[in-house]
TORPA-560147 format. One line per 2 residues: their letters; for each residue x, y, z of N, C-alpha, C. Coordinates in nm, 4 decimals. Atoms other than C-alpha are relative to their C-alpha. Example, Ala and Ser with C-alpha at 12.3 -4.5 7.8 and 13.67 -1.06 7.14 Angstrom:
as) 0.0890/-0.1190/0.0000/1.2300/-0.4500/0.7800/0.0900/0.1200/0.0000 ~ -0.0820/-0.1190/-0.0060/1.3670/-0.1060/0.7140/-0.0770/0.1090/0.0730
# end
This chain:
mk) -0.1276/0.0350/0.1199/6.7202/-7.1454/-3.0413/-0.0448/0.0334/-0.1080 ~ 0.0035/-0.0233/0.1425/6.6998/-7.0157/-3.3811/0.0456/-0.1280/-0.0800
ns) -0.0593/0.0978/0.0815/6.7147/-7.2626/-3.6698/0.1343/0.0770/-0.0948 ~ -0.0799/-0.0665/0.0757/7.0361/-7.1737/-3.8327/0.0128/-0.0380/-0.1453
ap) -0.0151/0.0671/0.0916/6.9596/-7.2933/-4.1511/0.0476/0.1248/-0.1263 ~ -0.0310/-0.1297/0.0854/7.0968/-7.1124/-4.4631/-0.1181/0.0545/-0.0765
ta) 0.1052/-0.0688/0.0786/6.8629/-6.8407/-4.6715/0.0066/-0.0804/-0.1025 ~ -0.0132/0.0321/0.1458/6.7445/-7.0015/-4.9735/-0.0478/0.1415/-0.0474
wq) 0.0279/-0.1015/0.0973/6.7013/-6.7684/-5.2687/-0.1709/0.0346/0.0245 ~ 0.1535/0.0080/-0.0151/6.3327/-6.6191/-5.2600/-0.0307/0.0885/-0.1234
pg) 0.0254/-0.0297/0.1318/6.1500/-6.5391/-5.5779/-0.0060/0.1697/0.0330 ~ 0.0239/-0.1331/0.0025/6.1466/-6.1651/-5.6526/0.1663/0.0529/0.0398
al) -0.1236/-0.0818/-0.0595/6.4887/-6.0894/-5.4724/0.1174/-0.0422/-0.0791 ~ -0.0802/0.0081/0.1111/6.8141/-6.0458/-5.6657/0.0899/-0.1238/0.0667
pp) -0.0787/0.1326/-0.0628/7.0149/-6.3508/-5.6639/0.1454/0.0585/0.0338 ~ -0.1465/-0.0338/-0.0653/7.3730/-6.3353/-5.5041/0.1084/0.0399/-0.1294
pr) -0.0674/-0.0245/0.1148/7.6249/-6.1687/-5.7175/0.1437/-0.0909/-0.0043 ~ -0.0947/0.1186/0.0100/7.9061/-6.4140/-5.8640/0.1244/0.0967/0.0591
dp) -0.0974/-0.0172/-0.0456/8.2179/-6.4108/-5.6858/0.1067/0.0470/-0.1010 ~ -0.0863/0.0137/0.0981/8.4869/-6.2662/-5.9138/0.1204/-0.0851/-0.0150
at) -0.1301/0.1096/0.0116/8.7588/-6.5157/-5.8151/-0.0391/-0.1183/-0.0068 ~ 0.0104/0.1421/0.0564/8.5563/-6.7876/-5.9067/-0.0889/-0.0260/-0.1169
yd) 0.0694/-0.0115/0.1305/8.4155/-6.6622/-6.2230/0.0903/0.0559/-0.0916 ~ -0.0808/-0.0291/0.1238/8.6143/-6.6432/-6.5323/-0.0855/0.1038/-0.1288
rr) 0.0847/-0.0914/0.0995/8.4719/-6.3299/-6.7508/0.0275/-0.0231/-0.1560 ~ -0.0369/0.0436/0.1760/8.6738/-6.4581/-7.0880/-0.0686/-0.1261/-0.0331
ag) 0.0817/0.1395/0.0244/8.4849/-6.7871/-7.0486/-0.1204/0.0265/-0.1314 ~ 0.1154/-0.0185/0.0916/8.1687/-6.6445/-7.2455/0.0726/0.0707/-0.1405
ll) -0.0951/-0.0404/0.1059/8.4299/-6.4792/-7.5082/0.0502/-0.0966/-0.0722 ~ -0.0339/0.0915/0.0722/8.5809/-6.7766/-7.5917/-0.1043/-0.1138/-0.0310
rg) 0.1338/0.0698/0.0634/8.2295/-6.9787/-7.6145/-0.0450/0.1004/-0.1109 ~ 0.0227/-0.0858/0.1099/8.1172/-6.7138/-7.8517/0.0980/0.0058/-0.1090
va) -0.0878/0.0232/0.1154/8.4127/-6.7313/-8.0692/0.0174/-0.1250/-0.0527 ~ 0.0025/0.1245/-0.0083/8.4216/-7.0840/-8.0424/-0.1499/0.0006/-0.1314
tv) 0.1344/0.0087/0.0906/8.0551/-7.0706/-8.1702/-0.0035/0.0486/-0.1476 ~ -0.0179/-0.1056/0.1439/8.0995/-6.8071/-8.4551/0.0909/-0.0960/-0.0901
vm) -0.1102/0.0831/0.0556/8.3951/-7.0100/-8.5822/-0.0253/-0.1441/-0.0526 ~ 0.0152/0.1838/0.0269/8.2910/-7.3823/-8.5585/-0.1531/-0.0430/-0.0574
vp) 0.1527/0.0544/0.0725/7.8898/-7.3799/-8.6579/0.0141/0.0211/-0.1529 ~ 0.0160/-0.0175/0.1435/7.9677/-7.2329/-9.0107/0.1316/-0.1134/-0.0553
ll) -0.0892/0.0929/0.0409/8.2814/-7.4871/-9.0109/-0.0675/-0.1376/-0.0231 ~ 0.0800/0.1323/-0.0012/8.0684/-7.7695/-8.9213/-0.1088/-0.0299/-0.0951
mi) 0.0978/-0.0008/0.1141/7.7896/-7.6843/-9.1879/0.0911/-0.0002/-0.1349 ~ -0.0617/0.0053/0.1141/8.0458/-7.6508/-9.4541/0.0471/-0.1518/0.0041
dl) -0.0339/0.1659/-0.0036/8.2007/-8.0104/-9.3240/-0.1183/-0.0766/-0.0357 ~ 0.1263/0.0408/0.0025/7.8521/-8.1278/-9.3250/-0.0431/0.0132/-0.1755
ff) 0.0278/0.0068/0.1491/7.7918/-8.0299/-9.6988/0.0820/-0.0856/-0.0799 ~ -0.0870/0.0944/0.0607/8.1127/-8.1804/-9.8128/-0.0402/-0.1797/0.0404
lg) 0.0287/0.1518/-0.0340/8.0222/-8.5194/-9.6255/-0.1193/-0.0485/-0.0645 ~ 0.1054/0.0439/0.1113/7.7198/-8.5140/-9.8275/0.0216/-0.0286/-0.1333
ls) -0.0409/0.0255/0.1527/7.8632/-8.4793/-10.1587/0.1064/-0.0862/-0.0120 ~ -0.1175/0.0937/-0.0056/8.1510/-8.7188/-10.0883/-0.0551/-0.1372/-0.0475
pm) 0.0312/0.1149/0.0760/7.9660/-9.0351/-10.1816/0.0265/0.0164/-0.1454 ~ -0.0051/-0.0298/0.1396/7.9877/-8.9208/-10.5363/0.1284/-0.0209/-0.0359
at) -0.1300/0.0356/0.0283/8.3217/-9.0050/-10.5041/0.0025/-0.1272/-0.0757 ~ -0.0297/0.1248/0.0210/8.2570/-9.3779/-10.5513/-0.1265/-0.0226/-0.1069
ds) 0.0977/-0.0087/0.1051/8.0181/-9.2796/-10.8736/0.1215/-0.0937/-0.1042 ~ -0.1137/0.0988/0.1051/8.3395/-9.4111/-11.1110/0.0203/-0.1319/0.0354
cg) -0.0300/0.1405/-0.0500/8.3903/-9.7454/-10.9334/-0.1306/-0.0567/0.0489 ~ 0.0968/0.0952/-0.0931/8.0776/-9.8304/-10.7818/0.0260/-0.0243/0.1618
pd) -0.0242/-0.0030/-0.1314/8.0293/-9.8830/-10.4178/0.0679/-0.1467/0.0674 ~ -0.0599/0.1328/-0.0544/8.1612/-10.2565/-10.4212/0.1240/-0.0232/-0.0382
hc) -0.1101/0.0262/0.0695/8.4541/-10.2007/-10.6542/0.1085/0.1090/0.0448 ~ -0.0645/-0.1215/-0.0362/8.6059/-9.8927/-10.4827/0.1522/-0.0425/0.0809
sa) -0.1174/0.0358/-0.0814/8.9846/-9.9186/-10.3212/-0.0357/0.0297/0.1363 ~ 0.0295/-0.0059/-0.1458/9.0120/-9.9608/-9.9382/0.0351/0.1280/0.0287
al) -0.0335/-0.1237/-0.0556/9.1690/-9.6368/-9.9095/-0.1144/0.1045/0.0013 ~ 0.1223/-0.0830/0.0405/8.8745/-9.4416/-10.0626/-0.1169/-0.0296/0.1290
nr) 0.0926/0.0540/-0.0936/8.6429/-9.6595/-9.8453/0.0290/0.0561/0.1490 ~ -0.0577/-0.0134/-0.1174/8.8521/-9.5983/-9.5452/-0.0011/0.1591/0.0399
sl) 0.0223/-0.1247/0.0000/8.8501/-9.2191/-9.6279/-0.1230/0.0613/0.0191 ~ 0.1516/-0.0316/-0.0208/8.4746/-9.1984/-9.6491/-0.0612/-0.0586/0.1483
ai) 0.0748/0.0268/-0.1322/8.3935/-9.3692/-9.3097/0.1009/0.0674/0.1246 ~ -0.0787/-0.1076/-0.0863/8.6696/-9.1757/-9.1230/-0.0775/0.1391/0.0375
ap) 0.0453/-0.1092/-0.0113/8.5329/-8.8532/-9.2251/-0.1149/0.0432/0.1021 ~ 0.1377/-0.0316/-0.1004/8.2041/-8.8511/-9.0155/0.0402/-0.0168/0.1268
vv) -0.0622/0.0118/-0.1788/8.3740/-8.9799/-8.7097/0.0490/0.1274/0.0040 ~ -0.0946/-0.1444/-0.0128/8.6025/-8.6707/-8.7440/-0.1109/0.0952/0.0553
wv) 0.1156/-0.1359/0.0112/8.3044/-8.4459/-8.7887/-0.0725/-0.0308/0.1119 ~ 0.0284/0.0303/-0.1485/8.1445/-8.6111/-8.4792/0.0403/0.0519/0.1142
vs) -0.1262/-0.0711/-0.0969/8.4443/-8.5445/-8.2822/-0.0035/0.1197/0.0248 ~ -0.0073/-0.1339/-0.0054/8.4427/-8.2020/-8.3813/-0.1061/0.0533/0.0921
av) 0.1648/-0.0443/-0.0636/8.0771/-8.1507/-8.2737/0.0204/-0.0156/0.1623 ~ -0.0388/0.0271/-0.1392/8.1506/-8.3107/-7.9260/0.0729/0.1080/0.0630
ll) -0.1071/-0.0945/-0.0737/8.4529/-8.0857/-7.8382/-0.0422/0.1417/-0.0394 ~ 0.0676/-0.1366/0.0048/8.2529/-7.7801/-7.9579/-0.1147/0.0017/0.1400
ia) 0.0980/-0.0131/-0.1068/7.9964/-7.8899/-7.7016/0.0791/-0.0061/0.1398 ~ -0.0899/0.0086/-0.0831/8.2602/-7.9759/-7.4661/0.0597/0.1345/0.0621
tw) -0.0356/-0.1209/-0.0564/8.3924/-7.6353/-7.4659/-0.1197/0.0894/0.0609 ~ 0.0953/-0.0608/-0.0770/8.0422/-7.5008/-7.3710/-0.0279/-0.0626/0.1454
al) 0.0371/0.0613/-0.1429/8.0140/-7.7630/-7.0823/0.0974/0.0287/0.0885 ~ -0.0886/-0.0448/-0.1105/8.3284/-7.6679/-6.9000/-0.0399/0.1032/0.0626
pa) 0.0629/-0.1232/-0.0679/8.2551/-7.4536/-6.6129/0.0765/0.1483/-0.0091 ~ -0.0474/-0.1247/0.0329/8.3089/-7.0933/-6.6395/0.1144/0.0425/0.1249
rp) -0.0811/-0.0498/-0.0927/8.6081/-7.0811/-6.3464/0.1370/0.0080/-0.0654 ~ -0.1098/-0.0202/0.0654/8.9241/-6.9742/-6.4093/0.1124/-0.1169/-0.0169
rf) -0.0713/0.1305/-0.0105/9.1007/-7.3026/-6.3271/-0.0347/-0.0799/-0.1612 ~ 0.0515/0.0814/0.1373/8.9125/-7.4561/-6.6656/0.0211/0.0820/-0.1108
rq) -0.0346/-0.1043/0.1444/9.0466/-7.1725/-6.8997/0.1050/-0.0534/-0.0871 ~ -0.0784/0.1102/0.0839/9.3248/-7.3995/-7.0394/-0.0900/-0.0741/-0.0857
ar) 0.0712/0.1001/0.0626/9.1044/-7.6633/-7.0833/-0.0934/0.0377/-0.1069 ~ 0.0717/-0.0571/0.1196/8.8371/-7.4447/-7.2920/0.0659/0.0248/-0.0908
gw) -0.0987/-0.0171/0.1260/9.1075/-7.3357/-7.5035/0.0478/-0.0778/-0.0755 ~ -0.0255/0.1230/0.0819/9.2221/-7.6494/-7.5870/-0.0918/-0.0989/-0.0608
tf) 0.0956/0.0649/0.0865/8.8938/-7.7858/-7.6461/-0.0445/0.0630/-0.1313 ~ 0.0202/-0.0988/0.1377/8.8391/-7.5094/-7.8940/0.0854/-0.0193/-0.0816
aa) -0.1261/0.0159/0.1236/9.1595/-7.5706/-8.0725/-0.0051/-0.1387/-0.0461 ~ 0.0342/0.1372/0.0578/9.0908/-7.9527/-8.0948/-0.1289/0.0029/-0.0940
al) 0.0996/0.0114/0.0719/8.7643/-7.8847/-8.2116/0.0257/0.0700/-0.1441 ~ -0.0242/-0.0845/0.1253/8.8905/-7.6435/-8.4829/0.0754/-0.0796/-0.0803
as) -0.1134/0.1111/0.0867/9.1804/-7.8924/-8.5947/-0.0644/-0.0970/-0.0697 ~ 0.0722/0.1291/0.0818/8.9371/-8.1879/-8.6456/-0.0836/0.0695/-0.0680
gl) 0.0815/-0.0439/0.1145/8.6855/-7.9566/-8.8313/0.0755/0.0151/-0.1376 ~ -0.0568/-0.0515/0.1662/8.9582/-7.8530/-9.0788/0.0451/-0.1725/-0.0443
mv) -0.0028/0.1157/0.0636/9.0580/-8.2153/-9.0858/-0.0841/-0.0687/-0.0663 ~ 0.1276/0.0543/0.0593/8.7310/-8.3235/-9.2112/0.0208/0.0412/-0.1701
ia) 0.0048/-0.0722/0.1624/8.7618/-8.0731/-9.5310/0.1520/-0.0724/-0.0551 ~ -0.1540/0.0454/0.0612/9.1750/-8.2127/-9.5399/-0.0460/-0.1352/-0.0598
il) 0.0171/0.1288/0.0373/9.0335/-8.5659/-9.5540/-0.0673/-0.0049/-0.1160 ~ 0.1065/0.0088/0.0986/8.7379/-8.4996/-9.8214/0.0814/0.0755/-0.1238
ad) -0.0599/-0.0801/0.0908/8.9688/-8.2494/-10.0210/0.1139/-0.1361/-0.0566 ~ -0.0673/0.1212/0.0364/9.2430/-8.5620/-10.0618/-0.0463/-0.1332/-0.0264
lp) 0.0451/0.1616/0.0128/9.0395/-8.8759/-10.1382/0.0671/-0.0377/-0.1198 ~ -0.0589/0.0652/0.1033/9.2139/-9.1078/-10.3029/-0.0654/-0.0503/-0.1087
tg) 0.0977/0.0257/0.1309/9.1090/-9.2276/-10.6685/-0.0580/-0.1635/0.0332 ~ 0.0733/0.1286/-0.0412/8.8625/-9.5211/-10.6460/0.0541/-0.1080/-0.0941
# end
């Protein structure tokens, strides 16, 4: 009686083809668009995050308003959320059932990336 263990992939052999029913071809397209849009946006956000502490130059770090300090504390957190959501877009499996989840994570990453610019563009006076 032969051992009926499944055959393993052998080096030099072609890998088995992907089953089209379990693979979403548009996953790569969404991931590519997300990367092309979000990486420059995150870099722009990071540039403005680096410049934002200059908003405290007129009042000094100890005498600024609570609203200004809160905005300066929230903006980096929103930036990290945006970066994590971009990574989550890539981490979701390339299966059709995760198509909507990939779309929503990209939309949330884009919204939070734009929110960083909105927070820093509308800093309250110190």
